[in-house]
Backbone of each chain as ProteinMPNN parsed JSONL, in Angstrom:
{"seq_chain_A": "MDYKNILEKLPYSTPFLFVDELLKVNEISAEGIYTFPEDSFFYIGHFKNNPVTPGVILTECMAQIGVVCLGIFLLENENSDSKNIKLALSSSEVDFYLPVFPGETVKVVSEKLFYRFNKLKCEVRMYSKEDKLICRGKIAGMIKNELA", "coords_chain_A": {"N_chain_A": [[22.939, 133.393, 164.091], [21.156, 132.925, 167.099], [20.375, 134.474, 170.303], [19.775, 132.615, 172.197], [21.311, 130.476, 171.642], [23.807, 131.4, 172.518], [23.319, 131.574, 175.285], [22.942, 128.892, 175.875], [25.499, 127.988, 175.671], [26.829, 128.963, 177.81], [28.997, 128.306, 180.482], [27.895, 127.867, 183.058], [25.812, 127.069, 185.916], [22.817, 127.031, 187.97], [23.658, 127.391, 191.39], [25.019, 129.558, 190.267], [24.632, 130.958, 187.939], [24.126, 133.91, 186.318], [22.553, 135.173, 184.356], [19.623, 135.988, 182.719], [18.411, 136.737, 180.332], [19.332, 137.776, 177.077], [19.52, 140.897, 175.526], [20.725, 142.165, 173.469], [23.431, 141.47, 171.348], [26.424, 142.078, 169.751], [29.262, 142.701, 167.537], [30.589, 144.641, 169.03], [29.33, 145.118, 171.429], [27.236, 144.185, 174.292], [24.128, 143.327, 175.856], [22.123, 142.579, 178.628], [19.763, 140.99, 180.915], [19.068, 140.295, 184.409], [17.338, 138.791, 187.089], [17.553, 138.844, 190.506], [16.855, 136.143, 192.401], [14.758, 135.936, 195.281], [15.377, 133.931, 197.035], [18.079, 133.437, 196.732], [21.262, 131.937, 197.396], [23.243, 133.475, 198.703], [22.018, 135.463, 200.169], [21.431, 134.52, 202.646], [23.626, 134.849, 204.293], [24.634, 137.382, 203.76], [23.529, 140.408, 204.297], [23.667, 139.325, 207.786], [20.379, 138.935, 208.656], [19.744, 141.026, 206.94], [19.383, 141.21, 203.932], [21.39, 141.862, 201.146], [22.58, 142.175, 197.852], [25.753, 140.815, 197.265], [28.724, 142.651, 196.341], [30.649, 141.215, 194.879], [29.061, 139.376, 193.605], [27.508, 141.005, 191.989], [29.55, 141.904, 190.363], [30.229, 139.467, 189.179], [27.877, 138.951, 187.763], [27.966, 141.075, 185.945], [30.267, 140.303, 184.591], [29.512, 137.828, 183.487], [27.386, 138.476, 181.708], [28.426, 140.693, 180.328], [31.071, 140.161, 179.522], [31.54, 137.34, 179.152], [29.291, 136.401, 177.624], [29.483, 138.148, 175.438], [32.026, 137.411, 174.632], [31.649, 134.723, 173.842], [30.009, 135.145, 171.65], [31.853, 136.505, 169.997], [33.799, 134.538, 169.633], [32.313, 132.591, 168.23], [31.727, 134.03, 166.02], [34.166, 134.315, 164.881], [34.945, 131.832, 163.851], [34.875, 128.762, 164.422], [32.937, 126.06, 165.957], [32.026, 126.585, 169.216], [32.671, 124.513, 171.413], [34.101, 123.589, 173.643], [34.596, 125.768, 175.768], [37.061, 127.67, 177.275], [37.569, 129.568, 180.119], [38.756, 132.448, 181.882], [38.721, 134.781, 184.43], [40.469, 137.783, 184.287], [40.96, 140.4, 185.175], [39.369, 142.878, 187.253], [37.791, 145.927, 187.886], [35.833, 147.718, 189.73], [33.363, 150.155, 190.461], [30.923, 150.927, 192.898], [27.564, 152.076, 193.252], [24.832, 151.926, 194.002], [22.767, 149.885, 196.161], [21.654, 146.464, 195.591], [18.709, 144.804, 196.066], [17.022, 141.758, 197.27], [15.184, 140.095, 194.721], [15.273, 142.11, 192.859], [15.531, 143.351, 189.478], [18.137, 143.625, 187.166], [19.93, 145.451, 184.629], [22.522, 144.826, 182.393], [25.039, 146.471, 180.634], [27.421, 146.345, 178.153], [30.493, 147.359, 176.69], [32.877, 146.677, 174.241], [36.32, 147.031, 174.814], [38.79, 146.053, 173.924], [39.646, 143.165, 171.948], [41.922, 140.93, 171.751], [44.327, 138.471, 170.972], [43.023, 136.377, 172.422], [42.213, 137.748, 174.707], [39.654, 139.501, 176.23], [38.531, 142.668, 176.889], [36.35, 144.785, 178.61], [34.194, 147.641, 179.024], [31.918, 147.931, 181.473], [28.567, 148.374, 182.568], [26.022, 148.482, 185.103], [22.529, 148.703, 185.46], [19.586, 149.8, 187.274], [16.037, 148.942, 187.347], [14.857, 151.38, 187.128], [16.605, 152.657, 185.586], [18.81, 153.686, 186.857], [22.256, 154.097, 187.662], [23.935, 151.34, 188.942], [26.425, 150.037, 189.277], [29.726, 150.255, 187.834], [32.471, 149.469, 185.661], [35.697, 148.169, 184.605], [36.223, 145.113, 183.085], [38.068, 142.19, 182.466], [38.863, 139.231, 180.619], [40.213, 135.972, 179.804], [39.506, 134.086, 176.965], [38.853, 131.16, 175.202], [38.62, 128.564, 172.682], [38.961, 125.295, 173.52], [40.427, 122.806, 171.828], [39.326, 119.615, 171.643]], "CA_chain_A": [[22.9, 132.776, 165.411], [20.317, 133.686, 168.05], [20.981, 134.628, 171.628], [19.533, 131.379, 172.939], [22.5, 129.697, 171.355], [24.861, 131.88, 173.428], [22.949, 131.182, 176.657], [23.168, 127.447, 176.025], [26.939, 127.704, 175.737], [27.403, 129.478, 179.059], [29.435, 127.16, 181.29], [27.469, 128.023, 184.451], [24.456, 126.63, 186.24], [22.346, 127.425, 189.285], [23.296, 128.753, 191.807], [26.024, 130.551, 189.874], [24.322, 131.52, 186.627], [23.531, 135.227, 186.565], [22.038, 135.735, 183.103], [18.293, 135.464, 182.371], [18.036, 137.028, 178.95], [20.187, 138.729, 176.353], [18.708, 141.817, 174.729], [21.488, 142.575, 172.286], [24.847, 141.094, 171.308], [27.045, 142.242, 168.435], [30.741, 142.684, 167.579], [31.196, 145.626, 169.928], [28.605, 145.339, 172.68], [26.271, 143.185, 174.744], [23.178, 143.829, 176.844], [21.296, 141.486, 179.125], [19.133, 141.25, 182.205], [19.002, 139.223, 185.39], [16.578, 139.065, 188.304], [18.121, 138.103, 191.633], [15.771, 135.49, 193.148], [14.787, 136.27, 196.714], [15.944, 132.83, 197.813], [19.474, 133.181, 196.347], [21.993, 131.393, 198.554], [24.107, 134.437, 199.417], [21.255, 136.355, 201.058], [21.392, 133.941, 203.99], [24.719, 135.36, 205.121], [25.076, 138.72, 203.358], [24.168, 140.306, 205.604], [22.791, 138.701, 208.77], [19.061, 139.587, 208.791], [19.687, 142.24, 206.133], [19.873, 140.722, 202.645], [21.816, 142.776, 200.085], [23.397, 141.408, 196.904], [27.184, 141.131, 197.417], [29.407, 143.273, 195.204], [31.311, 140.204, 194.039], [28.029, 138.743, 192.775], [27.193, 141.991, 190.945], [30.679, 141.849, 189.427], [30.085, 138.219, 188.433], [26.761, 139.148, 186.827], [28.48, 141.931, 184.868], [31.251, 139.546, 183.806], [28.836, 136.784, 182.703], [26.651, 139.082, 180.591], [29.193, 141.674, 179.567], [32.33, 139.662, 178.97], [31.464, 135.955, 178.678], [28.33, 136.298, 176.503], [30.093, 138.832, 174.295], [33.16, 136.593, 174.21], [31.141, 133.558, 173.102], [29.594, 135.683, 170.336], [33.049, 136.807, 169.199], [34.41, 133.252, 169.263], [31.475, 131.967, 167.203], [31.836, 134.896, 164.858], [35.491, 134.103, 164.332], [35.024, 130.612, 163.064], [34.56, 127.416, 164.869], [31.896, 125.829, 166.94], [32.68, 126.724, 170.51], [32.152, 123.433, 172.259], [34.808, 123.54, 174.925], [35.072, 127.113, 176.044], [37.876, 127.832, 178.482], [37.413, 130.942, 180.57], [39.366, 132.877, 183.128], [38.655, 136.208, 184.726], [41.848, 138.236, 184.489], [40.991, 141.589, 186.028], [38.121, 143.622, 187.391], [37.928, 147.149, 188.673], [34.428, 148.119, 189.698], [32.857, 151.108, 191.445], [29.521, 150.636, 193.217], [26.818, 153.294, 193.577], [23.55, 151.637, 194.641], [22.595, 148.484, 196.554], [20.644, 145.662, 194.884], [18.008, 143.998, 197.065], [16.44, 140.515, 196.744], [14.054, 140.229, 193.819], [15.472, 143.189, 191.88], [15.995, 143.046, 188.122], [19.171, 144.563, 186.729], [20.33, 145.387, 183.219], [23.966, 144.99, 182.213], [25.4, 146.993, 179.313], [28.868, 146.19, 178.019], [31.116, 147.777, 175.432], [34.216, 146.092, 174.068], [37.47, 147.93, 174.707], [39.569, 145.354, 172.911], [39.64, 141.703, 171.928], [43.149, 140.566, 171.046], [45.073, 137.332, 171.514], [42.168, 135.686, 173.401], [41.831, 138.55, 175.872], [38.552, 140.432, 175.978], [38.384, 143.647, 177.96], [35.13, 145.548, 178.368], [33.669, 148.643, 179.944], [30.612, 147.352, 181.78], [27.734, 149.128, 183.512], [24.781, 147.811, 185.525], [21.475, 149.678, 185.762], [18.365, 149.322, 187.919], [14.83, 149.041, 186.524], [14.576, 152.812, 186.932], [17.712, 153.174, 184.769], [19.844, 154.324, 187.684], [23.515, 153.355, 187.623], [24.23, 150.565, 190.153], [27.877, 149.922, 189.325], [30.372, 150.264, 186.525], [33.893, 149.193, 185.754], [36.359, 147.482, 183.495], [36.416, 143.697, 183.382], [38.76, 141.497, 181.377], [39.021, 137.793, 180.782], [40.773, 135.203, 178.7], [38.485, 133.157, 176.479], [39.251, 130.45, 173.981], [38.112, 127.223, 172.421], [39.939, 124.234, 173.711], [40.119, 121.731, 170.907], [39.391, 118.356, 172.395]], "C_chain_A": [[22.03, 133.594, 166.369], [20.934, 133.646, 169.45], [20.808, 133.387, 172.493], [20.759, 130.466, 172.825], [23.67, 130.098, 172.279], [24.567, 131.411, 174.851], [23.218, 129.7, 176.896], [24.65, 127.109, 176.18], [27.592, 128.23, 177.01], [27.772, 128.308, 179.974], [29.056, 127.281, 182.769], [26.116, 127.359, 184.651], [24.085, 127.176, 187.607], [23.212, 126.765, 190.353], [24.293, 129.824, 191.355], [25.855, 131.03, 188.434], [23.588, 132.832, 186.855], [23.15, 135.941, 185.262], [20.652, 135.133, 182.877], [18.035, 135.59, 180.879], [19.045, 138.005, 178.335], [19.3, 139.59, 175.467], [19.394, 142.164, 173.424], [22.912, 142.047, 172.406], [25.346, 141.341, 169.89], [28.56, 142.347, 168.6], [31.328, 143.596, 168.651], [30.476, 145.775, 171.264], [27.668, 144.173, 173.025], [25.377, 143.81, 175.808], [22.328, 142.671, 177.311], [20.702, 141.828, 180.475], [19.164, 140.009, 183.104], [18.182, 139.69, 186.585], [17.158, 138.204, 189.417], [16.998, 137.473, 192.447], [15.91, 135.763, 194.65], [15.423, 135.169, 197.551], [17.384, 132.485, 197.391], [20.304, 132.854, 197.576], [22.738, 132.441, 199.374], [23.339, 135.374, 200.353], [21.189, 135.828, 202.491], [22.467, 134.579, 204.883], [25.168, 136.772, 204.804], [23.882, 139.644, 203.264], [23.225, 139.582, 206.564], [21.517, 139.535, 208.913], [18.918, 140.864, 207.973], [20.194, 141.921, 204.727], [20.145, 141.821, 201.614], [22.706, 141.957, 199.148], [24.872, 141.794, 197.039], [27.783, 141.729, 196.141], [30.089, 142.266, 194.295], [30.302, 139.513, 193.117], [27.595, 139.712, 191.664], [28.294, 141.992, 189.886], [30.577, 140.605, 188.555], [28.985, 138.333, 187.379], [27.215, 140.015, 185.643], [29.446, 141.169, 183.969], [30.547, 138.504, 182.925], [28.112, 137.371, 181.496], [27.6, 139.869, 179.681], [30.439, 141.149, 178.907], [32.163, 138.251, 178.385], [30.487, 135.819, 177.497], [28.887, 136.976, 175.256], [31.246, 138.008, 173.734], [32.723, 135.37, 173.406], [30.687, 133.998, 171.706], [30.818, 135.903, 169.442], [33.751, 135.529, 168.747], [33.645, 132.594, 168.12], [31.621, 132.721, 165.887], [33.136, 134.643, 164.113], [35.517, 132.908, 163.408], [34.196, 129.501, 163.647], [33.321, 127.297, 165.732], [32.568, 125.794, 168.305], [32.11, 125.696, 171.472], [32.779, 123.44, 173.64], [35.422, 124.894, 175.243], [35.856, 127.132, 177.352], [37.867, 129.314, 178.849], [38.277, 131.212, 181.78], [39.188, 134.38, 183.265], [40.087, 136.687, 184.924], [41.941, 139.531, 185.273], [39.607, 142.22, 186.124], [38.375, 144.821, 188.292], [36.56, 147.804, 188.621], [34.124, 149.126, 190.803], [31.362, 150.864, 191.632], [28.806, 151.892, 193.7], [25.526, 153.029, 194.341], [23.478, 150.172, 195.055], [21.535, 147.792, 195.691], [20.022, 144.708, 195.894], [17.385, 142.751, 196.432], [15.238, 140.797, 195.845], [14.225, 141.302, 192.748], [15.956, 142.662, 190.529], [17.012, 144.102, 187.708], [19.451, 144.372, 185.238], [21.824, 145.66, 183.128], [24.235, 145.418, 180.769], [26.921, 146.974, 179.202], [29.348, 146.69, 176.667], [32.538, 147.245, 175.37], [35.268, 147.189, 174.01], [38.475, 147.334, 173.726], [39.388, 143.848, 173.034], [40.831, 141.3, 171.076], [43.782, 139.381, 171.753], [44.312, 136.642, 172.655], [41.81, 136.489, 174.649], [40.746, 139.542, 175.472], [38.431, 141.372, 177.171], [37.215, 144.57, 177.628], [34.902, 146.608, 179.427], [32.232, 148.216, 180.212], [29.864, 148.207, 182.804], [26.483, 148.322, 183.847], [23.775, 148.87, 185.944], [20.296, 149.011, 186.468], [17.206, 149.443, 186.935], [14.503, 150.5, 186.203], [15.683, 153.48, 186.125], [18.741, 153.969, 185.573], [21.095, 153.447, 187.67], [23.777, 152.658, 188.966], [25.738, 150.423, 190.336], [28.443, 149.952, 187.909], [31.848, 149.973, 186.695], [34.431, 148.534, 184.505], [36.641, 146.049, 183.923], [37.07, 143.031, 182.182], [38.857, 140.019, 181.679], [39.694, 137.186, 179.583], [39.706, 134.202, 178.279], [38.995, 132.477, 175.215], [38.555, 129.096, 173.872], [39.209, 126.229, 172.65], [39.551, 123.11, 172.768], [40.36, 120.402, 171.611], [40.393, 117.388, 171.782]], "O_chain_A": [[22.159, 134.816, 166.438], [21.87, 132.897, 169.727], [21.596, 133.139, 173.405], [21.166, 129.796, 173.774], [24.419, 129.245, 172.755], [25.455, 130.91, 175.541], [23.662, 129.301, 177.973], [25.008, 126.077, 176.747], [28.77, 127.974, 177.26], [26.951, 127.421, 180.212], [29.812, 126.845, 183.638], [25.374, 127.118, 183.699], [24.93, 127.718, 188.32], [23.486, 125.575, 190.194], [24.402, 130.876, 191.985], [26.816, 131.453, 187.792], [22.547, 132.861, 187.51], [23.389, 137.136, 185.093], [20.508, 133.911, 182.844], [17.511, 134.675, 180.245], [19.533, 138.925, 178.992], [18.439, 139.082, 174.748], [18.747, 142.423, 172.409], [23.53, 142.17, 173.464], [24.746, 140.857, 168.93], [29.081, 142.108, 169.689], [32.436, 143.357, 169.131], [30.96, 146.486, 172.145], [27.357, 143.318, 172.195], [25.795, 144.693, 176.556], [21.861, 141.869, 176.502], [21.077, 142.817, 181.104], [19.268, 138.87, 182.647], [18.309, 140.828, 187.037], [17.245, 136.983, 189.287], [16.256, 138.189, 193.119], [17.01, 135.811, 195.2], [15.944, 135.425, 198.637], [17.859, 131.38, 197.654], [20.091, 133.409, 198.654], [22.853, 132.315, 200.593], [23.934, 136.005, 201.226], [20.927, 136.581, 203.429], [22.243, 134.815, 206.07], [26.011, 137.316, 205.518], [23.246, 139.673, 202.21], [22.098, 139.258, 206.19], [21.584, 140.716, 209.255], [18.065, 141.699, 208.275], [21.304, 142.311, 204.364], [19.259, 142.599, 201.26], [23.498, 141.135, 199.609], [25.21, 142.974, 196.938], [27.407, 141.369, 195.026], [30.109, 142.439, 193.077], [30.634, 139.116, 192.0], [27.344, 139.292, 190.535], [28.026, 142.07, 188.687], [30.806, 140.664, 187.347], [29.142, 137.87, 186.249], [26.892, 139.726, 184.491], [29.455, 141.351, 182.752], [30.921, 138.31, 181.768], [28.206, 136.836, 180.391], [27.582, 139.734, 178.457], [30.832, 141.632, 177.844], [32.591, 137.991, 177.261], [30.817, 135.196, 176.488], [28.778, 136.444, 174.15], [31.424, 137.916, 172.519], [33.352, 135.023, 172.406], [30.945, 133.317, 170.714], [30.812, 135.528, 168.27], [34.238, 135.444, 167.619], [34.242, 132.101, 167.163], [31.636, 132.136, 164.804], [33.203, 134.74, 162.888], [36.056, 132.978, 162.304], [33.003, 129.347, 163.386], [32.741, 128.29, 166.173], [33.544, 125.075, 168.521], [31.191, 125.978, 172.241], [32.099, 123.316, 174.658], [36.609, 125.129, 175.016], [35.38, 126.674, 178.39], [38.12, 130.185, 178.017], [38.509, 130.328, 182.604], [39.468, 135.146, 182.343], [40.847, 136.057, 185.659], [42.926, 139.741, 185.981], [38.788, 142.113, 185.211], [39.068, 144.738, 189.306], [36.17, 148.375, 187.602], [34.571, 148.969, 191.939], [30.63, 150.629, 190.671], [29.366, 152.678, 194.464], [25.155, 153.804, 195.223], [24.054, 149.309, 194.392], [20.644, 148.437, 195.137], [20.72, 143.899, 196.506], [17.234, 142.682, 195.212], [14.387, 141.626, 196.165], [13.411, 141.395, 191.829], [16.683, 141.673, 190.449], [16.791, 145.301, 187.871], [19.241, 143.299, 184.672], [22.326, 146.616, 183.719], [23.735, 144.817, 179.818], [27.621, 147.52, 180.055], [28.704, 146.476, 175.64], [33.301, 147.353, 176.331], [35.134, 148.154, 173.259], [38.95, 148.013, 172.816], [39.023, 143.333, 174.09], [40.77, 141.321, 169.847], [43.775, 139.299, 172.981], [44.878, 136.36, 173.711], [41.168, 135.961, 175.557], [40.892, 140.31, 174.52], [38.253, 140.937, 178.309], [37.104, 145.073, 176.51], [35.353, 146.489, 180.566], [31.419, 148.147, 179.29], [30.447, 148.696, 183.772], [25.952, 147.588, 183.014], [24.1, 149.806, 186.675], [20.04, 147.821, 186.288], [17.363, 149.972, 185.835], [13.948, 150.81, 185.149], [15.713, 154.703, 185.989], [19.449, 154.817, 185.03], [21.008, 152.219, 187.666], [23.834, 153.314, 190.006], [26.262, 150.662, 191.423], [27.739, 149.709, 186.929], [32.411, 150.206, 187.765], [33.736, 148.364, 183.503], [37.219, 145.802, 184.982], [36.687, 143.268, 181.036], [38.925, 139.605, 182.837], [39.749, 137.774, 178.503], [39.082, 133.552, 179.118], [39.495, 133.121, 174.292], [37.991, 128.573, 174.833], [40.274, 126.313, 172.038], [38.473, 122.528, 172.893], [41.454, 120.119, 172.101], [40.572, 116.281, 172.29]]}, "seq_chain_B": "MKEKEILNAIKKIVTPYTQRQEGLEDFSEETDFIKDLEVNSANLVDVILDVEDEFNIEIDNESMEGMLTVGDAKNIIEQKLASA", "coords_chain_B": {"N_chain_B": [[66.236, 152.939, 165.366], [68.126, 152.324, 168.263], [69.404, 149.2, 169.526], [69.655, 149.073, 172.313], [67.929, 151.063, 173.193], [65.482, 149.977, 172.456], [65.415, 147.717, 174.113], [65.371, 148.953, 176.617], [62.921, 150.251, 176.464], [61.191, 148.061, 176.344], [61.64, 146.985, 178.848], [60.624, 148.988, 180.495], [57.942, 148.909, 179.773], [57.169, 146.327, 180.6], [57.556, 146.307, 183.308], [55.38, 147.197, 185.183], [53.743, 144.939, 185.065], [55.121, 142.856, 186.058], [55.661, 140.155, 188.264], [57.753, 138.95, 189.572], [60.252, 140.497, 190.956], [63.044, 140.186, 191.077], [63.641, 139.264, 188.599], [63.73, 141.498, 187.054], [66.026, 142.706, 187.826], [68.199, 141.273, 186.761], [67.782, 141.777, 183.994], [67.698, 140.827, 180.65], [68.342, 139.909, 177.183], [67.77, 137.271, 177.301], [65.837, 137.017, 179.164], [62.835, 135.559, 180.164], [59.486, 136.174, 179.654], [57.344, 134.881, 181.006], [58.506, 132.827, 182.635], [60.738, 134.068, 183.978], [59.908, 136.64, 184.728], [57.402, 136.218, 185.604], [54.993, 137.11, 184.483], [51.527, 137.091, 183.921], [49.303, 135.315, 181.608], [47.257, 136.968, 180.688], [48.229, 139.526, 181.227], [50.421, 139.466, 179.593], [49.308, 139.886, 177.136], [48.61, 142.565, 177.499], [51.176, 143.662, 177.634], [51.996, 143.269, 174.994], [50.139, 144.854, 173.589], [50.873, 147.335, 174.591], [53.466, 147.487, 173.58], [52.874, 147.638, 170.864], [51.659, 150.18, 170.789], [53.741, 151.815, 171.715], [55.767, 151.521, 169.766], [54.417, 151.925, 167.486], [53.504, 149.822, 165.801], [52.128, 146.762, 164.362], [51.294, 143.744, 165.823], [50.998, 140.433, 164.891], [49.107, 137.334, 165.338], [50.85, 135.176, 164.96], [53.413, 136.264, 165.402], [53.088, 136.987, 168.036], [52.908, 134.504, 169.316], [55.518, 133.718, 169.135], [56.837, 135.28, 170.903], [58.498, 134.818, 173.44], [60.68, 135.505, 174.973], [62.543, 138.454, 176.038], [64.423, 139.033, 174.099], [63.259, 137.807, 171.839], [61.058, 139.501, 171.556], [62.369, 141.911, 171.031], [63.586, 141.306, 168.543], [61.332, 140.952, 166.926], [60.181, 143.492, 167.065], [62.206, 144.979, 165.818], [62.162, 143.851, 163.24], [59.552, 144.591, 162.419], [59.743, 147.349, 162.493], [61.642, 147.775, 160.547], [60.305, 146.96, 158.27], [58.351, 148.763, 158.065]], "CA_chain_B": [[66.292, 152.914, 166.832], [69.201, 151.458, 168.755], [69.012, 148.0, 170.254], [69.57, 149.387, 173.741], [66.702, 151.848, 173.407], [64.354, 149.038, 172.367], [65.42, 146.9, 175.336], [64.929, 149.812, 177.717], [61.479, 150.483, 176.309], [60.508, 146.811, 176.718], [61.738, 146.861, 180.305], [59.701, 149.952, 181.077], [56.58, 148.421, 179.515], [56.849, 145.081, 181.313], [57.732, 146.496, 184.756], [54.16, 147.152, 186.017], [53.074, 143.638, 184.983], [56.059, 141.865, 186.566], [55.445, 139.69, 189.633], [59.024, 138.552, 190.169], [61.096, 141.68, 190.815], [64.437, 139.793, 190.814], [63.756, 139.092, 187.155], [64.023, 142.802, 186.442], [67.399, 143.081, 188.182], [69.101, 140.787, 185.708], [67.022, 141.876, 182.747], [68.537, 140.709, 179.456], [67.605, 139.344, 176.048], [67.366, 135.895, 177.64], [64.74, 137.058, 180.135], [61.583, 134.961, 179.694], [58.394, 136.944, 180.268], [56.524, 134.087, 181.918], [59.314, 132.114, 183.634], [61.619, 134.922, 184.792], [59.217, 137.821, 185.255], [56.111, 135.753, 186.111], [53.865, 137.851, 183.91], [50.493, 136.107, 183.568], [49.0, 135.333, 180.172], [46.417, 138.131, 180.383], [49.086, 140.711, 181.201], [51.291, 139.37, 178.428], [48.569, 140.58, 176.069], [48.777, 144.006, 177.752], [52.55, 144.008, 177.238], [52.046, 143.345, 173.531], [49.387, 146.038, 173.157], [51.708, 148.5, 174.923], [54.562, 147.491, 172.599], [52.288, 148.152, 169.611], [51.479, 151.634, 170.915], [55.029, 152.473, 171.894], [56.564, 151.504, 168.533], [53.518, 152.175, 166.361], [53.544, 148.656, 164.921], [51.063, 145.813, 164.65], [51.827, 142.399, 166.052], [49.972, 139.445, 164.547], [49.045, 136.152, 166.217], [52.041, 134.351, 164.789], [54.517, 136.932, 166.109], [52.763, 136.915, 169.47], [53.253, 133.172, 169.818], [56.969, 133.58, 169.186], [57.417, 136.262, 171.831], [58.651, 134.214, 174.758], [61.709, 136.229, 175.72], [62.78, 139.856, 175.702], [65.135, 139.024, 172.819], [62.251, 137.543, 170.793], [60.274, 140.724, 171.379], [63.241, 142.888, 170.378], [63.727, 140.932, 167.129], [60.064, 141.213, 166.22], [60.049, 144.951, 166.952], [63.157, 145.428, 164.787], [61.622, 143.441, 161.933], [58.372, 145.398, 162.071], [60.193, 148.729, 162.239], [62.375, 147.768, 159.279], [59.387, 146.777, 157.141], [57.304, 149.799, 158.13]], "C_chain_B": [[67.343, 151.907, 167.304], [68.642, 150.303, 169.585], [68.747, 148.287, 171.74], [68.28, 150.147, 174.069], [65.477, 150.934, 173.379], [64.262, 148.208, 173.642], [64.936, 147.712, 176.537], [63.42, 150.046, 177.67], [60.69, 149.234, 176.723], [60.502, 146.669, 178.245], [60.722, 147.785, 180.999], [58.25, 149.458, 180.938], [56.229, 147.251, 180.43], [56.893, 145.248, 182.841], [56.422, 146.449, 185.563], [53.442, 145.806, 186.02], [53.92, 142.521, 185.609], [55.746, 141.48, 188.01], [56.773, 139.419, 190.333], [60.046, 139.665, 189.935], [62.559, 141.335, 190.536], [64.683, 139.651, 189.319], [64.105, 140.385, 186.448], [65.474, 143.204, 186.694], [68.397, 142.532, 187.178], [68.366, 140.66, 184.374], [67.958, 141.788, 181.547], [67.693, 140.148, 178.32], [67.099, 137.936, 176.356], [66.17, 135.873, 178.6], [63.444, 136.552, 179.502], [60.417, 135.639, 180.43], [57.633, 136.134, 181.324], [57.359, 133.434, 183.02], [60.082, 133.056, 184.547], [60.881, 136.101, 185.431], [57.862, 137.458, 185.868], [54.954, 136.672, 185.72], [52.781, 136.817, 183.593], [50.054, 136.299, 182.115], [48.138, 136.534, 179.786], [47.26, 139.403, 180.312], [50.097, 140.671, 180.068], [50.622, 140.03, 177.215], [48.7, 142.098, 176.252], [50.163, 144.478, 177.341], [52.604, 144.199, 175.725], [51.281, 144.559, 173.004], [50.181, 147.309, 173.452], [52.889, 148.626, 173.964], [54.06, 148.055, 171.262], [52.155, 149.672, 169.655], [52.806, 152.367, 170.937], [55.793, 152.597, 170.561], [55.719, 151.74, 167.278], [53.592, 151.048, 165.316], [52.357, 147.758, 165.237], [51.655, 144.412, 164.76], [50.724, 141.385, 165.795], [50.069, 138.229, 165.48], [50.323, 135.326, 166.172], [53.235, 134.955, 165.545], [54.331, 136.828, 167.614], [53.197, 135.574, 170.055], [54.751, 132.968, 169.94], [57.638, 134.507, 170.184], [57.535, 135.704, 173.237], [59.637, 134.991, 175.616], [61.804, 137.676, 175.255], [63.491, 139.959, 174.343], [64.199, 138.753, 171.648], [61.474, 138.823, 170.489], [61.09, 141.774, 170.629], [63.371, 142.587, 168.884], [62.465, 141.248, 166.335], [59.871, 142.717, 166.027], [60.966, 145.472, 165.847], [62.667, 145.08, 163.383], [60.473, 144.341, 161.487], [58.779, 146.825, 161.746], [60.881, 148.817, 160.881], [61.429, 147.683, 158.088], [58.303, 147.843, 157.115], [57.531, 150.878, 157.076]], "O_chain_B": [[67.426, 150.788, 166.799], [67.598, 150.398, 170.23], [67.772, 147.818, 172.327], [67.635, 149.899, 175.087], [64.553, 151.096, 174.176], [63.177, 148.015, 174.189], [64.18, 147.211, 177.37], [62.74, 150.039, 178.697], [59.65, 149.338, 177.373], [59.499, 146.285, 178.847], [60.059, 147.396, 181.961], [57.448, 149.577, 181.864], [55.125, 147.189, 180.971], [56.336, 144.432, 183.575], [56.358, 145.717, 186.55], [52.611, 145.558, 186.894], [53.48, 141.374, 185.68], [55.583, 142.343, 188.872], [56.902, 139.631, 191.539], [60.632, 139.766, 188.857], [63.251, 142.085, 189.846], [65.79, 139.887, 188.834], [64.702, 140.373, 185.371], [66.079, 143.933, 185.908], [69.332, 143.228, 186.783], [68.338, 139.607, 183.737], [68.898, 142.574, 181.431], [66.49, 139.938, 178.468], [66.132, 137.465, 175.757], [65.565, 134.823, 178.817], [63.01, 137.04, 178.459], [60.373, 135.669, 181.66], [57.32, 136.642, 182.4], [56.984, 133.472, 184.192], [60.083, 132.87, 185.764], [61.2, 136.505, 186.548], [57.246, 138.269, 186.56], [54.066, 136.964, 186.522], [53.095, 135.761, 183.043], [50.383, 137.299, 181.478], [48.271, 137.062, 178.681], [47.04, 140.254, 179.45], [50.579, 141.713, 179.625], [51.285, 140.648, 176.382], [48.879, 142.829, 175.278], [50.315, 145.558, 176.77], [53.184, 145.167, 175.233], [51.735, 145.218, 172.069], [50.166, 148.251, 172.659], [53.27, 149.732, 173.58], [54.744, 148.85, 170.617], [52.489, 150.365, 168.694], [52.984, 153.392, 170.279], [56.385, 153.636, 170.268], [56.234, 151.753, 166.16], [53.724, 151.297, 164.118], [51.665, 147.952, 166.236], [52.413, 143.966, 163.899], [49.651, 141.455, 166.394], [50.987, 138.118, 166.293], [50.812, 134.844, 167.194], [53.969, 134.247, 166.235], [55.283, 136.611, 168.363], [53.773, 135.511, 171.141], [55.212, 132.155, 170.741], [58.863, 134.521, 170.3], [56.764, 136.07, 174.124], [59.458, 135.121, 176.827], [61.234, 138.068, 174.237], [63.202, 140.851, 173.545], [64.315, 139.379, 170.595], [61.262, 139.18, 169.33], [60.59, 142.439, 169.721], [63.281, 143.493, 168.055], [62.532, 141.75, 165.213], [59.45, 143.164, 164.96], [60.558, 146.304, 165.036], [62.743, 145.894, 162.462], [60.422, 144.793, 160.343], [58.229, 147.442, 160.833], [60.729, 149.8, 160.157], [61.698, 148.251, 157.03], [57.436, 147.829, 156.242], [56.751, 151.826, 156.984]]}, "name": "protein", "num_of_chains": 2, "seq": "MDYKNILEKLPYSTPFLFVDELLKVNEISAEGIYTFPEDSFFYIGHFKNNPVTPGVILTECMAQIGVVCLGIFLLENENSDSKNIKLALSSSEVDFYLPVFPGETVKVVSEKLFYRFNKLKCEVRMYSKEDKLICRGKIAGMIKNELAMKEKEILNAIKKIVTPYTQRQEGLEDFSEETDFIKDLEVNSANLVDVILDVEDEFNIEIDNESMEGMLTVGDAKNIIEQKLASA"}
């Protein structure tokens, strides 16, 4: 299975899709990149006349690449065709170190802590183009195939 | 391991994940993790992983699905300990 297949199964679309490309996905880790378009909707209000990417959006980007893409890989690896993926974020604990400005490209690196009983928990880090740490934390979600 | 010790250990494990504190006050074998303690499904997985660590056992998917109450959990722990 190629990574395009994973991207096609992501249940998000603009303006809430925060994955451009996957660089690596395997049983224990995932890596991907995203460029925040300068005209992203949240820059209008965060902040007034001073656009900075909100932490919740950085967390979402980390969750989409680091937990959801990895989770889809693990589901596909397990067995079935994952047509109706049901997702829920269950916890996130993130520390932030650097701001991300409009137009910046970030890389997300995720390592699986555990995947048991439909719960996937990962240690996730986000880096700038210069390989500086932007934020890191632990994110967990529930993921499963809903049989129609 | 005595039944009481197992129940106490389960109570200790589930306490940080419990939303409904009254459920802990009348904690018994009939206590339902989701209905009485209002543990969410993601934290129920944490409870099971903590149980595995505490008792050094492995809980499979089938056992997990049958773990609705504290008594169910106790029975599964006893079975696993006996067959270990």
